[in-house]
C-alpha positions as CSV (number, residue, x, y, z in Angstrom):
1,M,60.9,35.6,159.9
2,A,64.3,37.0,160.5
3,T,65.6,35.1,157.4
4,V,62.9,36.7,155.2
5,F,63.8,40.2,156.5
6,I,67.5,39.6,155.8
7,I,66.6,38.5,152.2
8,I,64.6,41.6,151.7
9,I,67.4,43.8,153.0
10,L,69.9,42.0,150.8
11,T,67.7,42.3,147.8
12,F,67.2,46.0,148.4
13,I,71.0,46.5,148.7
14,V,71.6,44.5,145.5
15,L,69.0,46.7,143.7
16,I,70.7,49.8,144.9
17,I,74.1,48.6,143.8
18,D,72.7,47.5,140.5
19,K,71.2,50.9,139.9
20,N,74.4,52.7,140.8
21,K,76.4,50.4,138.5
22,K,74.0,51.1,135.6
23,T,74.0,54.9,136.3
24,K,77.8,54.8,136.4
25,I,78.2,53.0,133.1
26,E,75.5,55.2,131.5
27,K,77.4,58.3,132.5
28,E,80.7,56.9,131.3
29,F,79.2,56.0,127.9
30,L,77.6,59.4,127.6
31,A,80.8,61.2,128.5
32,A,82.6,59.1,125.9
33,I,80.3,60.4,123.1
34,G,80.3,64.0,124.5
35,V,76.8,64.1,126.2
36,T,76.3,65.2,129.8
37,N,72.6,64.5,130.0
38,I,70.7,62.0,127.9
39,N,67.4,63.9,128.5
40,G,69.0,66.9,126.7
41,V,68.8,65.1,123.4
42,T,65.2,64.8,122.4
43,K,63.3,63.3,119.5
44,I,61.1,66.4,119.3
45,D,62.8,69.7,118.6
46,S,59.7,71.9,117.9
47,F,56.1,71.9,118.9
48,V,53.2,73.2,116.8
49,T,49.6,73.7,117.7
50,V,46.8,73.6,115.1
51,K,43.1,74.3,115.6
52,S,41.4,71.7,113.3
53,R,41.9,68.2,112.2
54,S,42.1,69.2,108.5
55,A,44.9,71.6,109.5
56,L,46.7,68.7,111.2
57,E,46.3,66.4,108.3
58,S,47.6,68.9,105.7
59,Y,50.4,70.2,107.9
60,D,53.9,69.4,106.6
61,D,57.5,70.6,106.8
62,I,56.9,73.2,104.1
63,K,54.2,74.9,106.1
64,F,56.3,74.7,109.3
65,F,59.3,76.4,107.7
66,K,57.2,79.0,105.9
67,E,55.7,80.0,109.2
68,N,59.1,79.7,111.0
69,K,61.8,80.7,108.4
70,D,64.3,81.4,111.2
71,K,64.0,77.8,112.2
72,L,65.7,76.6,109.0
73,T,69.1,77.5,110.1
74,T,68.4,76.2,113.6
75,A,67.2,72.9,112.1
76,K,70.4,72.5,110.0
77,R,72.5,73.1,113.1
78,V,70.5,70.6,115.2
79,I,70.7,67.9,112.5
80,E,74.5,68.5,112.2
81,Y,74.8,68.1,115.9
82,K,72.7,64.9,115.9
83,S,74.6,63.5,113.0
84,S,77.9,64.1,114.7
85,L,76.5,62.5,117.9
86,K,75.2,59.5,116.0
87,K,78.6,59.1,114.4
88,N,80.3,59.2,117.8
89,I,78.0,56.5,119.1
90,E,78.6,54.2,116.2
91,E,82.4,54.6,116.5
92,F,82.2,54.1,120.3
93,L,80.1,50.9,120.0
94,K,82.6,49.5,117.4
95,N,85.6,50.2,119.5
96,N,85.7,50.7,123.3
97,N,87.2,49.2,126.4
98,H,84.0,48.5,128.2
99,K,82.8,45.3,126.5
100,H,84.1,43.1,129.3
101,N,81.9,45.0,131.8
102,Y,78.9,43.1,133.2
103,Y,76.7,46.2,132.6
104,Y,77.9,46.8,129.0
105,K,74.7,45.6,127.5
106,Y,72.7,48.0,129.6
107,G,74.9,50.9,128.4
108,E,74.7,49.7,124.8
109,K,70.9,49.6,125.0
110,K,70.8,53.2,126.3
111,L,73.0,54.4,123.5
112,Q,70.8,52.6,120.9
113,E,67.7,54.2,122.4
114,L,69.5,57.6,122.1
115,M,70.3,56.9,118.4
116,L,66.5,56.7,117.7
117,R,66.3,60.4,118.6
118,L,69.1,61.3,116.2
119,N,67.5,60.7,112.8
120,G,66.6,64.3,112.0
121,Y,64.8,67.4,113.1
122,G,61.5,66.4,114.9
123,I,58.4,68.4,114.8
124,S,55.4,67.6,116.9
125,V,52.1,68.9,115.5
126,N,49.2,68.8,118.0
127,Y,45.4,69.4,117.4
128,I,44.2,71.1,120.5
129,T,40.6,72.4,120.9
130,R,39.8,75.8,122.3
131,A,38.8,74.0,125.5
132,G,42.4,72.7,125.7
133,N,41.7,69.1,124.8
134,N,44.4,67.4,122.8
135,L,42.5,65.3,120.3
136,A,45.3,64.2,117.9
137,N,48.9,64.7,117.0
138,K,51.3,64.2,114.2
139,Y,55.1,63.7,114.1
140,I,57.2,65.1,111.2
141,L,60.8,64.1,110.9
142,V,62.9,66.3,108.6
143,N,66.3,64.8,107.6
144,A,69.5,66.5,106.5
145,K,68.8,66.0,102.8
146,R,65.5,67.7,103.0
147,I,66.9,70.6,105.0
148,E,69.6,71.1,102.3
149,E,66.9,71.0,99.6
150,L,64.9,73.7,101.4
151,I,68.0,75.8,101.8
152,N,69.1,75.5,98.2
153,R,65.6,76.0,96.9
154,P,64.3,78.9,98.9
155,E,61.5,79.4,96.4
156,L,59.8,76.4,98.1
157,L,59.1,78.5,101.1
158,M,58.1,81.7,99.3
159,T,54.9,83.2,98.3
160,K,54.4,84.0,94.6
161,S,55.3,87.6,95.1
162,E,58.4,86.7,97.1
163,Y,59.4,84.2,94.5
164,N,59.2,86.7,91.6
165,Q,61.3,89.1,93.7
166,Y,63.7,86.3,94.4
167,I,64.1,85.5,90.7
168,K,64.8,89.1,89.9
169,Q,67.4,89.3,92.7
170,Q,69.0,86.1,91.5
171,S,69.2,87.4,88.0
172,R,70.8,90.7,89.2
173,E,73.3,88.7,91.3
174,L,74.2,86.4,88.4
175,L,74.6,89.4,86.1
176,E,76.8,91.3,88.5
177,K,78.9,88.1,89.1
178,R,79.4,87.8,85.3
179,K,80.3,91.5,85.0
180,S,82.8,91.0,87.8
181,C,84.3,88.1,86.0
182,Y,84.8,90.1,82.8
183,Y,86.2,93.1,84.8
184,D,88.7,90.7,86.4
185,R,89.8,89.5,83.0
186,V,90.4,93.1,81.8
187,N,92.2,93.9,85.1
188,K,94.5,91.0,84.6
189,I,95.5,92.2,81.2
190,I,96.1,95.8,82.6
191,D,98.2,94.4,85.5
192,F,100.3,92.4,83.1
193,A,100.8,95.3,80.8
194,N,101.7,97.6,83.7
195,E,104.1,95.1,85.0
196,R,106.0,94.5,81.7
197,K,105.8,97.8,79.7
198,D,108.6,99.7,81.6
199,N,111.1,96.9,80.8
200,L,110.3,96.6,77.1
201,I,113.5,96.6,75.0
202,V,111.8,97.9,71.9
203,K,110.4,101.2,73.0
204,K,108.1,101.6,70.0
205,Q,106.3,98.5,71.3
206,V,105.3,100.7,74.3
207,N,103.1,102.7,71.9
208,R,101.6,99.5,70.5
209,L,100.9,98.4,74.0
210,D,99.3,101.7,74.9
211,E,97.1,101.5,71.7
212,L,95.9,98.0,72.6
213,I,95.1,99.0,76.2
214,S,93.3,102.1,75.0
215,K,91.2,99.9,72.7
216,L,90.6,97.6,75.6
217,F,89.3,100.4,77.7
218,V,87.1,101.8,74.9
219,G,85.7,98.3,74.1
220,T,85.0,97.2,77.7
221,I,84.7,99.9,80.4
222,N,81.1,100.9,79.8
223,S,80.2,98.1,77.5
224,I,80.3,95.5,80.3
225,Q,78.3,97.7,82.6
226,K,75.6,98.3,80.0
227,V,74.8,94.6,79.4
228,K,71.3,94.0,80.7
229,T,70.9,90.3,81.0
230,V,73.2,87.3,81.9
231,D,72.3,85.5,78.7
232,S,72.8,88.4,76.3
233,Q,74.7,87.8,73.1
234,E,76.9,90.8,73.9
235,W,78.8,88.5,76.3
236,S,80.2,86.4,73.5
237,M,81.3,89.5,71.6
238,L,83.0,90.9,74.7
239,D,84.6,87.5,75.4
240,K,86.1,87.4,71.9
241,F,87.2,91.1,72.1
242,I,88.9,90.7,75.5
243,S,90.6,87.4,74.4
244,N,91.9,89.0,71.2
245,K,93.3,92.0,73.1
246,D,94.9,89.6,75.7
247,N,96.5,87.6,72.9
248,E,97.8,90.7,71.2
249,V,99.3,92.1,74.4
250,R,101.0,88.8,75.2
251,A,102.3,88.6,71.6
252,I,104.1,91.9,72.1
253,I,105.6,90.7,75.4
254,K,106.6,87.4,73.8
255,E,108.3,89.2,70.9
256,D,110.2,91.4,73.3
257,D,111.3,88.3,75.3
258,M,112.6,86.7,72.1
259,I,114.6,89.9,71.3
260,N,116.0,90.0,74.8
261,Q,117.1,86.4,74.6
262,Y,118.9,87.0,71.4
263,Y,120.8,90.1,72.7
264,S,121.9,87.9,75.7
265,S,123.1,85.1,73.4
266,P,126.7,84.3,72.2
267,D,125.5,84.7,68.6
268,F,124.9,88.4,69.1
269,A,128.1,88.8,71.2
270,N,130.0,87.4,68.2
271,V,128.4,89.8,65.7
272,K,129.0,92.8,68.0
273,N,132.7,91.8,68.4
274,I,133.2,91.8,64.6
275,C,131.4,95.1,64.1
276,D,133.4,96.8,67.0
277,K,136.6,96.0,65.2
278,L,135.3,97.3,61.8
279,M,133.7,100.4,63.1
280,Q,136.7,102.2,64.7
281,S,136.8,104.8,61.8
282,Q,133.0,105.5,62.0
283,R,132.8,105.8,65.8
284,E,133.3,109.5,65.9
285,F,130.7,110.1,63.2
286,N,128.2,107.8,65.0
287,E,128.7,109.8,68.2
288,Y,128.2,113.1,66.4
289,I,124.9,112.0,64.8
290,A,123.7,110.5,68.1
291,E,124.3,113.9,69.7
292,K,122.4,115.6,66.9
293,A,119.5,113.3,67.3
294,K,119.4,113.8,71.1
295,S,119.5,117.6,70.8
296,V,116.5,117.8,68.4
297,S,114.0,117.1,71.3
298,K,115.3,120.2,73.0
299,L,114.3,122.5,70.1
300,F,110.6,122.1,70.7
301,G,108.0,124.2,72.5
302,T,106.6,123.6,75.9
303,R,105.8,120.1,77.1
304,V,102.3,120.5,78.3
305,T,101.3,117.0,79.4
306,R,102.6,114.5,82.0
307,N,104.5,111.5,80.9
308,E,101.9,109.1,82.4
309,T,98.2,109.4,82.7
310,N,95.5,107.3,84.3
311,N,92.6,105.9,82.3
312,E,89.6,105.4,84.6
313,D,86.1,104.2,84.1
314,V,83.1,106.0,85.6
315,Y,82.2,102.9,87.6
316,N,85.7,102.4,89.0
317,F,85.6,98.7,88.3
318,I,88.7,98.6,86.2
319,R,92.2,99.4,87.5
320,T,94.2,102.3,86.2
321,Y,96.8,101.9,83.4
322,K,100.1,103.8,83.1
323,K,99.7,105.2,79.7
324,T,102.7,106.7,78.0
325,V,101.8,110.1,76.4
326,T,103.9,111.5,73.6
327,P,105.9,114.5,74.8
328,F,103.8,117.2,73.0
329,T,100.2,116.1,73.5
330,A,97.4,118.4,74.6
331,E,94.3,116.7,76.0
332,V,91.4,119.1,75.2
333,S,87.6,119.4,75.2
334,A,85.4,118.6,72.2
335,T,85.0,122.3,71.4
336,V,88.7,123.1,71.5
337,F,89.4,120.0,69.4
338,G,87.1,121.2,66.7
339,S,88.7,124.7,66.7
340,A,92.2,123.2,66.6
341,E,91.4,121.2,63.5
342,N,90.4,124.4,61.7
343,N,93.4,126.4,62.9
344,P,96.1,123.9,63.8
345,I,99.2,126.3,63.9
346,G,97.2,128.8,65.9
347,Y,96.3,126.2,68.5
348,V,99.9,124.8,68.5
349,I,101.0,128.3,69.6
350,K,98.2,128.6,72.2
351,Y,98.9,125.3,73.9
352,F,102.7,124.7,73.3
353,Y,104.0,128.3,73.0
354,P,102.0,130.1,75.7
355,N,104.8,132.4,76.9
356,K,105.2,135.4,74.6
357,G,108.3,136.5,76.4
358,K,110.1,133.4,75.0
359,Y,109.1,133.8,71.4
360,K,112.5,135.1,70.3
361,E,114.3,132.2,71.8
362,Q,111.7,129.7,70.4
363,I,111.9,131.2,66.9
364,E,115.7,130.7,67.0
365,K,115.2,127.1,68.1
366,L,112.7,126.5,65.3
367,R,115.1,127.9,62.7
368,T,117.8,125.6,64.0
369,L,115.3,122.7,64.0
370,I,114.8,123.1,60.3
371,E,118.6,122.8,59.7
372,E,119.0,119.9,62.2
373,L,116.2,117.9,60.7
374,E,117.7,118.2,57.2
375,T,121.1,117.2,58.5
376,L,119.6,114.1,60.2
377,K,117.7,113.1,57.0
378,E,121.0,113.2,55.0
379,A,122.8,111.4,57.8
380,K,120.2,108.7,57.8
381,V,120.9,108.0,54.1
382,I,124.7,107.7,54.9
383,I,124.0,105.4,57.9
384,D,121.8,103.2,55.7
385,N,124.8,103.0,53.3
386,Y,127.1,101.9,56.1
387,K,124.6,99.2,57.1
388,K,124.6,97.8,53.6
389,Q,128.4,97.5,53.9
390,Y,128.0,95.4,57.0
391,Q,125.4,93.0,55.6
392,E,127.9,90.1,55.1
393,Y,128.7,90.2,58.8
394,I,125.1,90.1,60.1
395,K,123.6,87.6,57.6
396,D,122.9,85.1,60.3
397,V,120.8,87.5,62.5
398,P,117.3,86.2,63.1
399,S,114.8,88.0,60.8
400,F,112.5,88.9,63.7
401,I,115.3,91.0,65.3
402,L,115.5,93.3,62.2
403,D,111.8,93.2,61.7
404,L,110.9,94.2,65.3
405,D,114.0,96.1,66.5
406,E,116.2,97.2,63.7
407,N,117.2,100.5,65.4
408,G,117.9,98.8,68.7
409,F,120.0,96.1,67.0
410,Y,122.2,98.5,65.1
411,S,122.4,100.8,68.1
412,R,123.8,97.9,70.1
413,L,126.4,97.4,67.4
414,G,127.6,101.0,67.7
415,F,125.8,102.5,64.7
416,A,124.2,105.9,65.1
417,T,120.5,105.4,65.0
418,I,117.9,108.0,63.9
419,D,114.4,106.9,64.8
420,E,111.7,107.8,62.3
421,S,109.9,109.5,65.2
422,I,112.7,112.1,65.5
423,L,112.3,113.0,61.8
424,E,108.6,113.0,62.1
425,I,108.1,115.5,64.9
426,E,104.5,116.4,65.6
427,Y,102.2,118.2,68.1
428,K,99.1,116.2,69.0
429,F,95.6,117.1,70.1
430,V,93.4,114.5,71.9
431,Y,89.8,114.5,72.9
432,T,88.5,111.7,75.1
433,S,84.8,111.5,76.0
434,N,83.6,111.0,79.6
435,G,84.1,107.4,80.6
436,G,86.5,106.8,77.7
437,M,83.8,105.6,75.3
438,A,85.2,107.6,72.4
439,Q,88.6,109.1,71.6
440,R,89.6,111.3,68.7
441,S,93.0,112.8,67.9
442,F,94.9,114.6,65.2
443,S,98.5,115.6,64.8
444,V,100.2,118.7,63.3
445,P,103.5,117.3,61.7
446,M,106.5,119.6,61.9
447,T,107.3,119.6,58.2
448,E,109.5,122.3,56.9
449,E,106.4,124.1,55.6
450,N,104.6,124.0,59.0
451,I,107.7,125.1,60.9
452,I,108.1,128.1,58.6
453,E,104.4,128.9,59.1
454,L,104.8,128.5,62.9
455,I,107.8,130.9,62.8
456,N,105.9,133.4,60.7
457,Q,102.9,133.4,63.1
458,L,105.2,133.7,66.2
459,E,107.0,136.6,64.5
460,N,103.6,138.3,63.7
461,K,102.8,138.2,67.4
462,L,106.0,140.1,68.4
463,T,106.1,143.9,68.7
464,T,107.1,145.9,65.6
465,T,110.6,146.6,67.1
466,A,111.2,143.0,68.0
467,Q,109.8,141.8,64.7
468,I,112.3,143.8,62.6
469,K,115.1,142.1,64.5
470,E,113.7,138.7,63.9
471,Q,113.0,139.1,60.2
472,R,115.6,137.2,58.1
473,A,115.6,134.4,55.7
474,L,115.3,130.8,56.8
475,M,117.7,128.0,56.0
476,T,115.4,126.1,53.7
477,R,116.0,122.8,52.0
478,K,116.3,124.7,48.7
479,L,118.9,127.1,50.1
480,R,121.0,124.3,51.6
481,A,121.1,122.5,48.3
482,Y,122.1,125.7,46.5
483,I,125.0,126.4,48.9
484,K,126.4,122.9,48.6
485,E,126.2,123.0,44.8
486,R,127.9,126.4,44.8
487,D,130.7,125.1,46.9
488,N,131.0,122.0,44.7
489,Y,130.0,119.6,47.5
490,T,133.4,120.3,49.1
491,C,134.2,121.3,52.7
492,C,135.5,124.9,52.8
493,I,138.0,124.1,55.5
494,C,139.5,120.6,55.0
495,K,138.7,120.5,51.3
496,N,137.3,117.0,51.6
497,S,134.4,116.3,49.2
498,V,131.8,113.7,48.3
499,Y,133.9,112.9,45.3
500,N,136.7,111.6,47.6
501,E,134.3,110.2,50.3
502,P,130.8,109.3,48.9
503,N,129.3,108.9,52.4
504,L,130.6,112.3,53.6
505,L,128.0,114.3,55.6
506,L,128.1,117.9,54.5
507,E,126.4,120.7,56.4
508,V,125.7,124.3,55.7
509,D,127.3,126.6,58.3
510,H,126.8,130.2,59.2
511,I,130.2,131.9,58.9
512,I,129.2,134.5,61.4
513,P,127.0,132.4,63.8
514,I,123.5,133.5,64.4
515,S,124.3,133.9,68.1
516,K,126.8,136.6,67.1
517,G,124.4,138.4,64.7
518,G,125.0,136.5,61.6
519,M,122.3,136.3,59.0
520,T,121.0,133.4,56.9
521,E,122.3,135.0,53.6
522,E,124.3,133.5,50.8
523,N,127.5,135.5,51.6
524,N,127.3,134.3,55.3
525,L,126.9,130.6,54.4
526,Q,129.5,128.0,53.6
527,T,129.7,124.2,53.1
528,L,131.5,122.2,55.9
529,C,132.0,118.5,56.5
530,W,130.5,117.3,59.7
531,K,134.0,117.1,61.4
532,C,134.9,120.7,60.6
533,N,131.5,121.9,61.5
534,R,131.8,120.1,64.9
535,A,135.2,121.6,65.5
536,K,134.2,125.1,64.4
537,A,131.2,125.4,66.8
538,D,130.4,129.1,67.1
539,K,133.8,130.4,66.0
540,I,134.2,132.5,62.8
541,I,136.3,130.6,60.2
542,I,136.4,131.5,56.5
543,D,138.4,129.3,54.0
544,C,136.4,129.2,50.8
């Protein structure tokens, strides 16, 4: 009897030890895979109750997530957790340090049982009567692939009304995304132009760049916004337009880079060295003409616009561009623009000569401007003659340099350069519609005839007393030619003439300077070469 009792006691102890060993290894295995309690991982993640057998039979994952749309994200998170846990179990069973343990098989079995709960998101659907009797149930397992399908195709969980609204929203989002893409393309062109324009070697290229960006604005700002559908044919036209403008902008920058590389090359250094040695006798003349050209811009009226302006679209989708504005440009309304076209000189006075107290000074500047422009035109002919004499020394210069930057090239060699824009001075009126959709402009060129008309209208606005003081003849092209012919194209001081020096620049000088009361009359005019005229300045010298 005692023996039986002992056996029972020993068996009980063995069972307790066995249970403890199994519990220990189970905890160790669960800890290794990141689980604290095996009961926390269940096969069923949601419970649903239906009230009829037909409802039970027709119930599926679509119905569940339609009724519980917030559960879709939860289901995805649960499946991700279960998948991660399953991966941990598989990796642990392949490689661990417990395989020598007597209870390893028990722990392995527990983990395999746990894996059966990790195949997806489990939904338990139960048919329970009003009396509370559970007559039937159904288990729905939703895997990761199905969850992704339901997330990526939200229309599966929508009513017809919701689906139609969803399609409209999708279309709007796709359209806005496409618009954003096109705006980004335009902005990249603008950023590139802004970055490079200030360093362009050929300054006239700045105007080309400004024109291109202006066309880009006009052709895209509101055109992009007004496209109604993502599959509109307008996109292909916009695509082509933007690509063309991008290519044209980059072509300008590429040309400028090529010019810059040449000016940094030994080939140009050699040409410059040769010309420096040959040009000693012309250096003073070149400096004199350069001074003349520089001073012309000071003889204008008031500068009424900023040097840079911002072009903005009404939707603020496109970044601003630093546009270079010509010095004498007035940005006006449509009404003023039309009036200025009908009365150009009158509106030049209104916008560029607003201060009546300065009319006397401005009239004198305009008189001088006529003379200076004529001198520069004659000097340009002489400079072109000098250039022809140097052709044999610059015959190896790349053609694109002279095509794109002739003035810059000769300027670097030491020649005086007279840009065509100096000889073609103009006042400009610009009208730009709201949003930049349309732009119109016209210019009033300062020809001799227009300058004379401008002087006459300014004088007419002076008081009678002031007007009498201002009335005197102008130094016209015809009068200049007459004085030179009268003096036999010979300098009245040094006696040098075009017969001795064919490229001699002759100027018509006021014997008694205008600043000292001299008039523009035949007996107060004499022919001087540029050197004597430069030396005379405002002194009174008579030698003829």
